[in-house]
C-alpha positions in Angstrom: 16.9 7.9 22.1 13.6 10.0 22.8 13.1 13.0 21.2 10.0 15.4 22.4 8.8 18.3 20.0 6.3 21.0 22.6 4.1 22.7 20.4 0.8 24.8 20.4 -2.2 22.9 21.7 -3.9 21.5 18.3 -0.8 21.3 16.2 -0.1 18.2 17.3 -0.6 16.5 13.8 1.1 19.1 11.6 4.0 19.0 13.4 3.5 15.1 13.5 3.3 15.0 9.6 6.7 17.1 9.3 8.7 14.8 11.4 7.2 11.6 9.6 8.3 13.5 6.4 11.6 14.1 7.9 11.6 10.3 8.4 12.0 9.8 11.9 11.0 6.8 13.6 7.7 5.6 15.9 6.2 9.3 15.6 3.6 9.8 18.2 1.2 12.5 19.2 0.4 13.9 22.7 -1.5 16.9 24.1 0.9 19.8 23.4 3.7 17.5 22.7 5.2 14.7 19.7 7.7 12.4 20.5 9.8 10.1 17.8 13.0 8.2 18.3 16.2 9.7 16.8 19.9 10.2 17.0 22.2 13.3 17.4 22.1 13.8 13.8 18.0 13.8 13.9 18.5 16.7 16.7 20.2 18.9 14.0 17.5 18.0 11.4 14.8 18.8 13.8 16.1 22.3 14.7 16.7 23.2 10.9 13.5 22.0 9.5 10.7 21.8 12.0 7.8 24.7 10.9 5.3 24.3 13.6 7.2 22.8 16.5 8.6 25.3 19.1 11.6 23.5 20.1 13.4 20.2 20.3 13.7 18.4 23.9 15.9 15.1 24.5 14.6 13.2 27.1 16.8 11.8 29.5 14.5 9.9 31.4 11.6 9.0 33.5 10.6 7.8 36.7 7.8 8.2 39.2 7.9 10.9 41.7 5.2 11.1 44.1 7.0 13.2 46.9 10.5 15.5 46.5 12.8 12.6 47.6 11.7 10.3 44.8 12.5 13.3 42.6 15.8 13.6 43.6 16.8 10.4 43.4 15.3 10.0 39.9 16.9 12.9 39.0 20.6 12.4 41.2 20.4 9.0 39.2 20.8 10.7 35.4 23.9 10.7 33.7 24.0 14.4 33.7 28.0 14.3 33.3 27.4 12.8 29.9 26.0 15.7 28.5 26.8 18.9 30.7 30.8 20.0 30.5 31.9 20.6 34.3 31.8 25.1 33.0 28.2 24.3 31.8 25.5 26.8 32.9 22.7 24.8 33.7 19.1 26.1 34.7 16.1 24.1 35.1 12.4 24.9 34.5 9.3 22.8 33.9 5.6 22.0 35.2 3.7 19.8 37.2 -0.1 18.9 36.4 -2.2 16.3 38.2 0.5 15.5 40.5 1.4 15.5 44.2 4.2 17.6 43.4 2.3 20.6 42.5 4.7 23.6 43.4 7.2 23.9 40.1 9.6 26.3 42.1 10.1 23.8 44.6 10.1 21.2 41.8 12.7 23.3 40.3 14.8 23.9 43.1 14.9 20.2 43.6 16.1 19.1 40.2 18.7 21.6 40.3 20.0 20.6 43.7 20.3 17.0 42.2 21.5 17.7 39.0 24.1 19.8 40.5 25.0 17.0 43.3 25.7 14.3 40.9 28.0 16.8 38.6 30.1 18.2 41.8 30.7 14.7 42.7 31.6 13.6 39.0 33.9 17.0 38.4 35.5 16.4 41.9 34.4 20.3 43.0 32.1 21.5 45.6 30.6 24.6 43.5 30.0 24.5 39.9 31.0 27.7 38.0 28.4 27.6 35.3 30.4 30.3 33.3 30.2 27.9 29.8 27.8 27.4 27.7 23.7 27.3 28.5 22.4 24.0 28.8 18.2 24.1 29.6 17.3 21.6 31.5 13.5 21.3 32.0 10.9 18.8 33.6 7.3 17.4 33.4 5.4 15.5 36.2 2.1 14.5 34.7 0.4 12.5 36.9 2.9 11.8 39.5 5.4 10.5 36.6 8.6 13.0 35.9 10.4 13.3 33.2 13.8 15.1 32.5 14.6 17.0 29.0 17.5 19.0 27.8 16.8 21.4 25.6 18.6 21.2 22.3 17.0 24.2 20.5 18.4 27.1 23.0 16.3 30.0 21.5 12.6 29.2 20.3 12.8 27.7 16.7 10.8 30.7 15.4 14.2 32.7 15.9 15.8 29.7 14.5 19.0 30.9 16.2 20.0 33.6 13.3 17.9 36.7 14.7 19.9 38.4 16.9 16.8 40.8 17.7 12.8 39.9 17.9 10.6 42.3 16.8 6.8 42.1 18.1 4.8 40.5 15.6 1.1 39.5 16.1 2.0 35.7 15.2 5.2 33.7 15.9 6.9 32.6 12.8 5.9 29.0 13.7 2.2 29.7 14.3 1.9 31.2 11.0 3.2 28.6 9.4 0.8 26.2 11.2 -2.1 28.7 10.1 -1.3 28.5 6.4 -0.9 24.4 6.2 -3.7 24.1 8.2 -6.6 26.5 7.1 -5.3 27.5 3.8 -4.2 24.3 2.0 -5.5 21.4 4.5 -9.1 22.4 5.4 -10.3 24.4 2.7 -9.2 21.9 0.1 -11.1 19.2 1.6 -14.3 21.2 2.1 -13.8 21.7 -1.6 -13.5 18.4 -2.2 -16.6 17.3 -0.5 -18.5 20.1 -2.1 -18.1 19.3 -5.6 -18.6 15.6 -4.5 -22.0 16.5 -2.8 -23.4 17.4 -6.1 -23.6 13.9 -7.4 -25.7 10.6 -6.2 -24.5 8.7 -3.2 -22.5 6.4 -5.5 -21.0 8.5 -7.5 -20.1 11.2 -4.4 -18.3 8.1 -2.9 -16.1 7.4 -5.8 -15.5 10.9 -5.9 -14.1 11.3 -2.0 -12.6 7.5 -2.7 -10.5 9.6 -5.7 -9.9 13.0 -3.6 -8.6 10.6 -0.8 -6.4 8.6 -2.9 -5.2 11.9 -4.1 -4.6 14.0 -1.1 -2.7 10.8 0.3 -0.4 10.4 -2.8 1.5 13.7 -2.0 1.3 12.8 1.4 3.2 9.6 0.0 5.9 11.8 -1.4 7.5 13.7 1.2 9.2 9.8 1.7 10.4 9.7 -2.0 14.2 9.2 -2.4 14.9 12.7 -4.2 18.2 11.8 -5.6 17.0 8.2 -6.3 13.9 9.5 -8.5 16.7 12.2 -10.6 18.3 9.0 -11.3 15.4 6.6 -12.2 14.3 9.8 -14.6 17.7 10.3 -16.4 17.8 6.6 -17.0 14.3 6.5 -18.2 14.8 9.3 -20.7 18.5 7.8 -21.3 17.0 4.4 -22.4 14.0 6.2 -24.3 16.7 8.1 -26.4 19.0 5.2 -26.8 16.1 3.4 -28.3 15.2 6.2 -30.8 19.0 6.3 -32.0 19.1 3.1 -33.0 16.4 2.7 -34.7 17.1 5.8 -36.7 20.7 4.3 -37.1 18.8 0.4 -37.9 16.6 2.1 -40.3 19.6 3.5 -42.7 21.3 0.8 -42.5 18.4 -1.1 -44.3 19.0 1.6 -46.9 15.0 2.8 -46.1 15.7 7.1 -45.4 17.5 7.7 -48.7 19.8 9.8 -46.3 20.5 11.2 -42.6 17.6 9.8 -40.2 18.8 11.0 -37.2 16.8 11.9 -33.7 14.5 14.7 -35.2 13.5 12.3 -38.3 12.4 9.6 -35.0 10.8 12.0 -33.2 8.9 13.4 -36.3 8.0 9.8 -37.4 6.6 8.8 -33.8 4.8 12.6 -32.9 4.9 15.1 -35.8 2.3 15.7 -38.0 1.8 13.1 -39.6 3.2 10.5 -37.1 3.3 6.5 -38.2 0.1 5.0 -38.0 -1.1 2.0 -39.9 -1.5 3.5 -43.3 1.8 4.9 -43.7 3.6 1.9 -42.5 1.8 0.2 -45.8 4.0 -0.3 -49.4 2.5 2.9 -50.7 2.5 4.5 -47.3 3.6 8.2 -47.0 7.1 7.4 -45.0 8.8 6.6 -48.0 10.6 3.5 -46.4 11.9 0.3 -47.9 10.3 -2.9 -46.7 13.0 -3.9 -44.6 12.9 -0.5 -42.4 9.0 -0.8 -42.4 9.5 -4.5 -41.0 12.2 -2.9 -38.5 9.8 0.2 -37.6 6.6 -2.9 -36.9 9.5 -5.2 -34.6 9.8 -2.2 -33.0 6.4 -1.0 -32.2 5.5 -5.1 -31.0 9.0 -6.1 -29.2 7.2 -4.5 -26.1 3.9 -6.1 -26.5 5.7 -9.4 -27.2 8.0 -8.5 -24.0 4.7 -7.6 -21.7 3.2 -11.3 -22.8 6.1 -13.3 -22.3 6.5 -12.3 -18.5 3.8 -14.5 -17.2 5.8 -17.2 -19.0 8.9 -17.1 -16.8 9.8 -19.5 -14.2 7.9 -18.8 -11.2 11.1 -18.8 -9.3 12.3 -15.9 -11.6 8.9 -13.9 -11.7 9.3 -14.0 -7.3 12.2 -12.9 -7.8 11.3 -9.6 -9.8 8.4 -9.2 -8.1 10.0 -9.1 -4.4 11.6 -5.7 -5.7 8.1 -4.1 -4.8 8.1 -4.7 -0.9 5.1 -6.5 0.8 3.2 -4.4 3.0 4.1 -6.6 6.3 7.6 -5.9 5.6 6.8 -1.8 5.8 9.1 0.1 8.0 6.6 0.8 10.8 4.8 4.3 11.6 4.6 4.5 7.8 0.9 5.3 6.7 -0.6 3.0 3.7 -3.4 5.5 2.9 -5.0 4.0 0.4 -5.8 0.8 2.8 -6.9 2.6 5.4 -10.4 2.7 4.6 -12.9 -0.1 5.0 -12.9 -2.1 1.8 -16.4 -3.8 2.2 -18.8 -1.9 2.9 -19.3 1.0 0.9 -21.6 2.6 3.8 -18.3 2.5 6.0 -16.5 4.0 3.6 -18.8 7.0 2.9 -19.3 7.7 7.0 -15.0 8.1 7.4 -15.0 10.0 4.2 -17.7 12.3 5.4 -15.7 13.0 8.5 -12.7 13.6 6.7 -13.5 16.0 4.8 -16.5 17.6 6.5 -13.7 18.3 9.1 -15.8 16.8 11.8 -14.2 15.0 14.3 -11.0 15.8 13.5 -9.1 14.4 16.5 -11.3 10.8 16.1 -10.2 11.0 12.4 -5.7 11.7 13.2 -6.2 8.6 16.0 -7.8 6.4 13.4 -5.1 7.0 10.8 -2.3 6.2 13.6 -3.6 3.0 14.9 -4.8 1.7 11.7 -1.6 2.2 10.0 0.1 -0.9 7.4 -3.2 -2.5 7.2 -6.1 -3.4 5.4 -9.5 -3.4 6.7 -11.7 -6.1 5.3 -15.1 -5.9 6.9 -16.5 -3.9 9.8 -18.4 -6.4 12.1 -19.0 -3.9 14.7 -22.0 -4.8 17.1 -24.1 -2.7 19.6 -21.4 -1.6 21.4 -19.7 1.8 20.8 -16.0 0.0 20.1 -15.5 -0.4 16.3 -14.1 -4.3 15.1 -12.9 -4.7 12.0 -11.8 -7.8 9.8 -7.9 -6.0 8.8 -4.9 -8.2 7.1 -1.4 -6.8 6.9 -0.2 -8.8 4.1 1.2 -11.2 6.3 -2.3 -12.5 8.2 -5.9 -12.1 9.1 -6.6 -10.7 12.1 -9.6 -9.2 14.2 -8.6 -5.4 15.5 -11.0 -3.7 18.1 -10.6 0.1 18.8 -12.1 3.1 20.6 -12.0 6.7 21.6 -12.3 9.0 24.4 -14.7 6.9 27.6 -15.3 4.3 25.1 -11.4 3.8 24.9 -10.9 3.5 29.0 -14.0 0.8 28.5 -12.4 -1.0 25.8 -8.5 -0.8 28.2 -10.9 -2.6 31.2 -12.1 -5.3 28.7 -8.7 -6.1 27.6 -7.4 -6.2 31.4 -9.8 -8.5 32.1 -9.0 -10.7 28.9 -5.4 -10.7 30.0 -6.5 -11.2 33.9 -8.6 -14.4 33.0 -6.1 -16.2 30.1 -4.9 -18.6 32.3 -8.7 -19.3 33.5 -10.8 -20.0 30.6 -10.6 -20.5 26.6 -10.7 -16.5 25.4 -9.3 -15.1 22.5 -5.5 -14.7 21.9 -4.4 -11.4 22.1 -1.7 -10.6 19.0 -1.3 -7.0 19.9 -2.3 -4.0 21.5 -1.9 0.0 22.4 -2.9 1.6 24.8 -3.3 5.7 25.7 -4.8 8.9 26.6 -8.1 8.7 25.1 -7.7 5.5 23.3 -7.1 2.0 23.4 -6.7 -1.0 20.6 -6.2 -5.0 20.6 -6.0 -7.4 17.8 -7.4 -11.2 18.1 -6.8 -13.8 16.0 -8.5 -15.1 13.2 -9.5 -18.5 11.6 -11.3 -19.5 8.9 -12.5 -22.6 10.5 -13.9 -20.5 14.1 -17.5 -19.1 13.6 -19.4 -17.5 16.1 -22.3 -19.3 18.1 -25.3 -18.2 15.9 -23.4 -19.6 12.9 -23.1 -23.1 14.6 -26.3 -23.5 15.7 -27.8 -23.0 12.7 -25.4 -24.9 10.4 -25.4 -28.3 13.2 -27.5 -30.7 15.0 -29.3 -29.3 17.8 -27.0 -31.6 20.5 -23.8 -30.1 19.0 -24.9 -26.8 20.1 -26.6 -27.9 23.3 -23.2 -30.1 24.3 -21.1 -26.5 23.6 -23.3 -24.2 25.7 -23.5 -26.8 28.7 -19.4 -26.7 28.4 -19.5 -22.8 28.3 -21.8 -23.1 31.4 -19.7 -25.2 33.5 -16.4 -23.6 32.7 -17.8 -20.8 33.7 -19.2 -21.6 36.9 -15.9 -24.0 38.1 -13.3 -21.7 36.9 -14.2 -18.1 37.1 -17.5 -17.9 39.1 -17.0 -20.0 42.1 -13.0 -19.0 42.4 -14.1 -15.5 42.6 -17.4 -15.7 44.6 -18.6 -12.8 47.3 -21.2 -11.9 49.1 -23.9 -9.8 47.1 -23.5 -6.2 48.4 -26.9 -4.7 49.0 -25.8 -0.9 47.9 -24.7 -2.5 44.3 -28.4 -3.8 44.0 -29.9 -0.7 44.9 -27.3 1.3 42.5 -27.6 -1.5 39.8 -31.6 -0.9 39.8 -31.4 2.8 39.8 -29.1 2.9 37.1 -29.6 0.2 34.6 -33.5 -0.3 35.3 -35.3 3.2 36.4 -32.9 5.5 33.9 -33.5 3.6 31.2 -37.2 3.1 31.8 -37.1 7.0 31.9 -34.6 7.5 28.7 -37.6 5.1 26.9 -40.5 7.2 28.3 -38.6 10.6 27.5 -37.5 9.5 23.8 -39.6 11.2 21.5 -40.1 8.1 18.7 -41.1 5.9 21.4 -43.3 8.3 23.6 -46.4 8.0 21.5 -46.1 4.0 22.1 -46.0 4.1 25.8 -49.3 6.3 26.3 -51.3 3.0 25.1 -52.4 0.0 27.6 -51.9 -2.4 24.6 -49.4 -3.0 21.5 -49.5 -5.2 18.7 -46.8 -6.7 17.6 -46.8 -8.1 13.9 -50.7 -8.7 14.5 -50.8 -10.1 18.2 -51.6 -8.1 21.2 -49.4 -7.6 24.5 -49.3 -5.4 27.5 -47.7 -2.3 27.5 -44.8 -1.8 30.0 -46.6 0.8 31.7 -49.3 -2.3 32.6 -46.6 -4.0 34.1 -45.6 -2.0 36.7 -45.0 -4.9 39.1 -41.9 -6.5 37.3 -40.3 -2.7 37.9 -41.2 -2.9 41.5 -37.6 -2.2 43.6 -38.7 -4.3 46.9 -39.7 -7.3 44.9 -36.5 -7.2 42.9 -34.5 -6.2 45.6 -35.3 -9.3 47.3 -35.0 -11.4 44.7 -31.4 -10.5 43.8 -30.0 -10.6 47.2 -30.3 -14.0 46.5 -27.9 -13.9 44.0 -24.4 -15.5 43.7 -22.3 -12.6 43.2 -18.2 -13.4 41.0 -16.1 -11.9 38.4 -18.1 -12.6 35.0 -18.0 -12.0 31.6 -20.8 -8.9 31.4 -22.2 -9.9 28.0 -22.7 -14.0 27.4 -24.1 -13.3 23.5 -24.2 -16.1 21.3 -22.5 -14.2 19.2 -19.4 -13.4 21.9 -19.1 -17.4 21.7 -16.8 -18.4 19.1 -16.9 -22.3 17.7 -14.1 -24.4 16.2 -16.0 -26.2 13.2 -12.4 -28.4 12.7 -12.8 -29.8 16.8 -15.5 -32.6 18.0 -14.8 -32.1 21.3 -17.3 -29.7 23.1 -14.8 -29.0 25.9 -12.1 -27.6 23.2 -14.4 -26.4 20.6 -15.2 -22.9 22.0 -13.6 -19.5 23.1 -15.0 -16.4 24.4 -14.6 -12.5 23.5 -15.3 -9.4 24.4 -16.2 -9.1 28.0 -17.9 -6.3 29.3 -17.1 -4.9 32.6 -19.3 -2.1 34.7 -22.2 -4.0 35.6 -22.8 -3.1 39.3 -24.2 -6.3 40.4 -21.7 -8.8 39.2 -23.6 -12.0 39.3 -23.4 -15.0 36.9 -27.2 -14.3 36.6 -26.6 -11.6 34.4 -24.6 -13.7 32.0 -27.4 -16.3 32.2 -29.8 -13.5 31.0 -27.2 -12.2 28.3 -27.7 -15.6 26.8 -31.3 -15.6 27.4 -31.6 -12.3 25.5 -30.4 -14.7 22.3 -32.5 -17.5 22.9 -35.1 -16.0 24.0 -35.5 -12.5 22.5 -33.6 -13.8 19.1 -31.7 -10.5 19.2 -29.4 -12.2 16.9 -32.4 -12.4 14.4 -33.7 -8.5 15.5 -30.2 -7.4 14.0 -30.9 -9.1 10.9 -34.1 -7.9 10.5 -33.5 -4.6 8.3 -36.8 -2.2 9.3 -40.0 -2.0 10.9 -43.3 0.0 10.6 -45.3 1.7 13.3 -49.0 2.8 12.8 -50.9 4.4 16.6 -50.2 1.1 18.7 -49.2 -1.6 16.0 -45.5 -2.4 15.2 -44.8 -4.7 12.1 -41.6 -6.1 11.4 -40.5 -9.3 9.5 -39.2 -11.3 12.4 -37.5 -15.1 11.2 -37.0 -17.4 14.7 -35.5 -20.5 14.0 -36.5 -24.0 15.8 -33.2 -23.9 17.1 -33.2 -21.3 18.9 -36.7 -22.5 20.6 -34.7 -26.2 21.3 -31.5 -24.3 22.9 -33.9 -22.4 24.9 -35.8 -24.9 26.9 -32.3 -26.5 26.9 -30.6 -24.0 28.6 -33.5 -23.4 31.1 -33.8 -26.9 32.1 -30.0 -26.5 32.7 -30.4 -23.2 34.7 -33.5 -24.4 36.8 -31.3 -27.4 37.5 -27.8 -25.5 38.2 -29.7 -22.7 40.0 -32.8 -23.6 41.2 -36.7 -22.2 40.1 -36.2 -18.9 42.5 -32.6 -18.6 39.8 -34.2 -19.3 36.9 -36.5 -16.0 37.9 -33.4 -14.0 39.0 -32.4 -15.0 35.2 -35.1 -14.1 33.3 -35.8 -11.0 35.5 -32.0 -9.7 34.0 -32.8 -10.6 31.1 -35.6 -7.9 31.0 -32.9 -5.7 32.3 -30.9 -6.5 29.7 -33.5 -5.4 27.1 -33.4 -2.3 28.9 -30.2 -1.5 28.9 -30.2 -2.1 24.9 -32.6 0.5 24.4 -30.5 3.9 24.8 -27.9 2.4 22.4 -30.9 2.2 19.8 -32.0 5.0 20.5 -29.2 6.9 19.5 -27.7 5.2 17.1 -30.5 2.9 14.8 -33.1 5.2 15.6 -35.5 3.7 12.7 -35.4 0.2 14.0 -35.8 1.3 17.8 -40.0 0.3 18.1 -38.8 -3.0 17.1 -36.5 -3.4 20.0 -38.7 -2.1 22.1 -41.4 -4.7 20.9 -38.7 -7.5 21.5 -38.7 -5.8 25.0 -42.2 -5.9 25.1 -43.0 -9.9 24.3 -39.6 -10.6 26.8 -42.2 -8.8 29.8 -45.0 -10.4 29.0 -43.7 -14.3 28.8 -42.0 -13.4 32.3 -45.6 -11.6 33.5 -46.9 -15.0 31.9 -44.8 -17.4 33.9 -44.8 -15.8 36.9 -48.4 -15.5 36.9 -48.5 -19.7 36.2 -46.3 -20.1 39.3 -43.1 -21.1 37.2 -40.9 -20.0 39.6 -43.0 -21.4 42.7 -40.0 -22.3 45.3 -41.4 -25.9 45.9 -39.8 -26.6 42.8 -36.5 -25.2 43.9 -33.6 -27.3 43.7 -30.6 -26.5 45.8 -27.9 -25.2 43.6 -24.8 -27.4 45.5 
């Protein structure tokens, strides 16, 4: 059954920790309450042991309730007779949030009538006496979903059922306990650890924070230790030690090397006393005064454990496997148990440092708590996060390796839309396989398959002949056109186009002009990029003319699209020769407003034309007045594929269509800039340079007449 513990807002993690310490299953926290799975015995344990929870509720059922009739029928369907006897008193209380049924008194009345009708029919009476014990019914209606509970605590847990009278106090005991745990024990300890580690350089600081993290969470793991088993093992261990010492003493006596009694006291004095045994004392003229046989026995006693340690690896493999099986693998651990030491990103020290700084500085506590909750029982190998606000990690659970992607807040809602897109189009397109997923209020995550033979298209392009990469790209464009774009085609919406121009173009141009790091660059008529002169954006205003773009985009086809078709989101299988079966797509992006396939093509050109991936690999750039310099490496393979894709798009979409695609590429570069200004300020001028170069190319091609209507080919 599901048990729910209400608590004060902000105390959810404390209550969840207490419940995990009590070995409750599937513990999950929400705003103001914590859920778990348990039995009747667990109800008693929770009521006795919880320090920070308000009471313990047993969930009876949940159902949609958009009107009073649905509420009545849902309550009536619950088996009240299993919990409330014939003479039981059953008052009702509850609350409603963001629901059509907003009147709490009216909802109370409906719940009371429905439960009373059910009980009356089951017990064969018209009027229930309600003269017996009290059975408090509680309900919650959140977003038109009603949940019914039975209160198992009676009085609040701050009374614990033994206090006859309650005097006024500044704090309830549950809140006081929480404050002690949070303020005095947790937060102060974390801040002290960070303060001490921050004295040293970054390398030592990181090592110190990792040690403190491990130490703190080792103490957390002690709550799951079986104390009786620990006590038994301790007794057996010391019993084995003492027995070994006693046997050694008797053996020395038997060898005639002690000259008298040699009990435990003498053994301890020999091993741990002021004149404890060493190499010299075991010599022929040693201070112990042992016979040759006794000295040989003591030496053998010391060497025997070492011999066992060296012999263990020589055991047969099946025997070693049986012995090692005593250590439970990660994959078989009970769900809900945190493997804290493996939660930290294991490859990139910067990732570890950033997470630990947040953890010990108490910044973004909700993020840290949710991070720990989501990433239980896995080892994070490497961070593969790109330009979005979602995090993508390569992980392992001991049995398999996979990619995990997650995000929180508004980014979590956006990731949930991405997950829905993948589910919706799984039958249409070759997409990444979703292994597991989880969504909730303020977060979303899902796991994708990992294959050692699968690589991003960028790596594939630069490790195979251009012809193979071109075949892959032609297959991708053909599949998208035939299986996604055409089946979902619809007319263009002029209002969406206008909104697209306002939000994706004008708003981002304004952000660029207002950005402190780019404000000076914007004011120049020309800028120099790696020693070459270009017209600045403010001199290319006609490229951003609404009337011209509105007319150009009005002819765009509109359909369901991927939305982020960069080369890194096309995954290639190196062990498959057929280009139609050698790829799949990951990481779609929703919310593009003007959902034209030309946006997908523009994203692809952002890679092949603008060289986005090479910029991502360029570590730094320098800016002096109107000069931007950086070491940009661009491959001949990209140039070849850019020409091939442009020829394919000209054939597929016509000259005017190619013009529109390149205009969308320019807007993609504009959309990229806010991310770089927020997350990568030092390199933001380099991406601004990329934007300027793409804008100059488009301006040149327009002036040269490459998009002349005479060259247009009908798409059909």
